[in-house]
C-alpha positions in Angstrom: 83.0 123.0 45.4 82.9 120.0 47.6 79.7 118.1 47.4 78.3 116.5 50.5 75.2 115.9 52.4 74.3 117.9 55.5 75.4 116.6 58.8 72.5 114.8 60.5 73.5 112.9 63.6 70.9 110.1 63.6 69.7 107.0 61.9 68.5 106.0 58.5 64.8 106.5 58.2 62.6 104.2 56.0 60.5 106.7 54.0 58.2 105.4 51.3 56.0 107.0 48.8 52.4 106.5 50.0 50.3 104.3 47.7 47.2 105.5 49.4 47.9 109.2 49.3 48.7 110.0 45.6 47.3 111.0 42.3 45.9 108.3 40.0 48.5 109.5 37.4 51.3 108.2 39.8 52.5 104.6 39.8 54.4 103.6 42.8 57.2 100.8 42.5 60.6 99.7 43.7 61.7 97.4 46.4 60.4 99.7 49.2 57.9 101.8 47.3 60.6 104.3 46.8 60.0 104.9 43.0 57.3 107.1 41.7 56.5 107.1 37.9 54.3 110.1 36.8 52.0 110.0 33.9 53.2 106.7 32.5 51.4 107.2 29.2 50.8 110.8 28.5 50.2 113.9 30.6 47.2 116.2 30.7 47.6 117.7 34.1 49.7 117.8 37.3 50.1 114.9 39.7 51.6 114.4 43.1 52.4 111.9 45.9 53.2 112.3 49.6 55.6 110.3 51.7 54.3 107.8 54.3 55.8 109.6 57.3 55.6 113.2 58.6 58.8 115.0 59.4 57.7 117.4 62.2 56.6 115.0 64.9 60.0 115.3 66.5 61.8 118.7 66.9 64.8 117.3 65.0 66.4 117.3 61.6 65.2 115.2 58.8 67.0 114.9 55.4 65.9 113.0 52.4 67.1 112.9 48.7 65.2 112.4 45.6 66.9 111.3 42.3 65.3 112.4 39.1 66.5 110.7 35.9 67.3 112.6 32.6 63.6 113.4 32.0 63.7 116.9 33.6 61.4 119.1 31.5 57.8 120.6 31.4 55.9 123.1 33.3 56.8 122.1 36.8 58.6 119.3 38.6 58.5 120.0 42.4 60.0 118.9 45.7 58.8 119.9 49.1 56.4 119.6 52.0 52.6 119.5 52.2 49.9 118.8 54.7 47.2 116.3 54.0 45.0 119.3 53.1 47.0 119.9 50.0 45.6 118.2 46.9 47.7 115.9 44.7 46.0 116.2 41.4 44.9 118.9 38.9 43.7 118.5 35.3 45.7 121.5 34.3 49.5 122.3 34.4 50.2 124.1 37.7 52.7 124.4 40.5 51.0 122.0 42.7 53.3 122.2 45.9 52.8 125.6 47.3 49.7 126.7 45.4 48.1 127.5 48.8 48.9 127.7 52.4 49.3 123.8 52.7 52.4 123.4 50.7 56.0 124.6 50.5 57.9 123.7 47.3 60.7 124.1 44.9 60.2 123.8 41.2 62.8 122.7 38.6 62.5 126.3 37.1 64.4 127.5 40.3 61.2 129.0 42.0 59.9 128.4 45.4 56.2 128.5 46.0 54.0 129.0 49.0 50.4 130.4 49.3 50.3 130.7 45.6 53.2 133.1 45.4 56.7 132.5 44.1 60.1 133.9 44.2 63.4 133.1 42.4 65.5 130.8 44.7 68.1 129.2 42.3 68.9 129.0 38.6 66.7 126.6 36.7 67.7 123.0 36.5 69.3 121.9 33.3 66.7 120.1 31.3 67.1 116.5 30.1 69.9 116.0 32.6 69.6 113.8 35.8 69.9 115.4 39.2 69.6 114.7 42.9 67.6 116.9 45.1 68.0 116.9 48.9 65.7 118.4 51.4 66.6 119.3 54.9 63.9 119.9 57.5 65.1 121.4 60.8 62.3 121.0 63.3 64.1 123.3 65.9 64.6 126.2 63.6 61.5 125.6 61.6 63.3 125.8 58.2 63.4 123.8 55.0 66.6 124.0 53.1 67.4 122.4 49.6 70.5 120.7 48.1 71.2 120.0 44.5 73.7 117.3 43.6 75.2 117.7 47.1 75.5 121.5 46.9 73.6 123.5 49.5 71.2 126.1 47.8 70.2 127.6 51.1 67.1 128.0 53.3 64.0 128.4 51.3 61.3 128.5 54.0 61.0 129.6 57.6 58.5 129.2 60.6 57.6 125.6 59.7 57.8 124.7 63.3 54.6 126.8 63.8 52.6 124.5 61.4 50.0 122.6 63.5 49.4 119.8 61.0 51.7 117.0 59.9 54.1 117.9 57.1 54.9 115.2 54.6 57.6 115.0 52.0 55.8 115.5 48.7 56.8 115.4 45.0 54.8 116.5 41.9 55.3 116.7 38.1 53.4 117.8 35.0 55.9 116.0 32.7 55.0 112.5 31.2 57.0 109.5 32.1 59.1 111.2 34.7 60.5 109.0 37.5 61.4 110.2 40.9 63.4 107.8 43.2 63.7 108.3 47.0 67.3 107.3 47.5 68.3 108.3 51.0 66.7 109.5 54.2 68.0 110.1 57.6 66.3 111.4 60.9 68.2 113.0 63.7 68.0 111.7 67.2 65.6 113.8 69.2 67.4 113.4 72.5 69.6 110.9 74.5 66.6 108.9 75.4 66.0 108.5 71.6 69.6 107.5 71.0 69.5 104.8 73.7 66.3 103.4 72.4 67.7 103.1 68.9 70.8 101.3 70.0 68.8 98.9 72.1 66.4 98.2 69.1 69.4 97.2 67.0 69.9 94.2 69.2 66.4 93.2 70.5 63.5 92.2 68.6 59.9 92.8 69.8 59.8 89.2 71.1 63.0 89.7 73.2 61.6 93.0 74.5 58.3 91.3 75.5 60.4 88.6 77.4 61.6 91.4 79.8 58.1 91.8 81.1 58.2 91.7 84.9 61.9 92.7 85.0 61.4 96.2 83.8 58.4 98.7 83.8 55.8 98.0 81.4 56.1 101.6 80.2 59.6 101.1 79.3 58.7 98.0 77.2 56.0 100.0 75.4 58.4 102.9 74.7 61.1 100.6 73.3 58.6 99.0 70.8 57.3 102.4 69.6 58.0 103.4 66.0 60.6 106.0 65.3 58.1 108.6 64.1 55.7 108.3 67.1 58.1 108.6 70.0 58.1 112.2 70.9 55.5 114.5 69.2 55.8 118.3 69.8 52.3 118.4 71.0 53.1 115.7 73.8 56.6 116.7 74.7 55.3 119.2 77.3 53.2 116.6 78.9 56.1 114.2 79.2 58.4 116.9 80.7 55.6 117.7 83.4 55.6 114.2 84.8 57.1 113.5 88.2 60.6 112.3 88.2 61.0 108.6 88.7 63.9 106.3 89.8 66.5 106.0 87.2 67.3 102.8 85.4 70.2 101.4 83.3 70.0 98.8 80.6 73.3 97.5 79.3 73.8 94.7 76.8 76.5 92.7 75.0 75.9 91.8 71.5 77.6 88.7 70.5 77.0 88.7 66.8 76.1 91.5 64.4 73.2 90.4 62.1 72.2 91.6 58.6 69.2 93.4 60.2 71.7 95.8 62.1 73.0 97.5 59.0 71.6 101.0 58.4 69.9 100.9 55.0 66.9 102.1 53.2 66.0 98.8 51.5 64.1 96.0 53.1 65.4 94.9 56.5 65.8 91.3 57.2 64.6 90.7 60.8 65.6 87.0 60.8 68.8 87.8 62.5 67.2 89.6 65.5 67.3 86.5 67.7 71.1 86.7 68.0 71.4 85.9 71.7 72.3 89.3 73.4 73.2 89.2 77.1 71.1 91.7 79.0 71.8 93.3 82.4 69.3 95.5 84.0 69.9 97.4 87.2 67.9 100.0 89.0 69.3 102.9 91.2 67.5 104.5 94.1 68.3 108.1 93.3 66.7 110.6 90.9 68.1 112.3 87.9 66.9 115.8 87.4 68.2 116.1 83.9 66.6 113.1 82.7 63.4 113.2 80.5 60.8 110.8 82.2 59.4 108.0 80.1 56.1 108.8 78.4 53.2 107.7 80.4 51.7 105.1 77.8 
């Protein structure tokens, strides 16, 4: 069977394990806080850690992969999603992700958990053998699917688009000295507006965008400077679409040189090459586009 990642037409997302949202039995390291070491000395309970960005602020697909080295064993090693209401530490050995309504998780025993209930989803992982677990959240369908070593295991959970709270990638383990590494993450473009913003940001730093003040609307400048995970939240999308239509605009640019900062990667991004002298042309048209999503009123 051919092993491959799911098709997500988007950009590489910089996910990290959150150093402020974890069990005390988890040590975070790596160049981008992408490595989580559980129970570094011995284990007498269950520990977890959440990612630093929610996946459901846009109705789009988000895919991430977690690599586990050959220490796959114990009561429960889990991968999934939780809200901030889910606890991340327990002094007993439990299936932490999915023990209540605030979590949805897959354990290395091949079981999926939610609301404290489990069912068989796939065969147990081979113990003491490294593996890569992929998680695909589909914001439109409201589903969470799993991949193991590039092979799709299928959809595990439905109706996640109905969850009102932010959902964060989460991992948990009962086993001592187990290491989880976040190796890949990609977020789908939410719409054409998002795609255009991303392309522009590959060539313009915040300082260059600020220099456009007076030439383009301030709302456009603010929109270009927003972070990827705060652009279009489901709760605010309706408000955006209800705004009155405005004159359309077009921004074109010619990039003279491609800097190191433009490469899509999970590791640290060097922004020293942002000032690479792009040529910017801005033009306004007097008509209205009915199919265009208006800019957020920031």
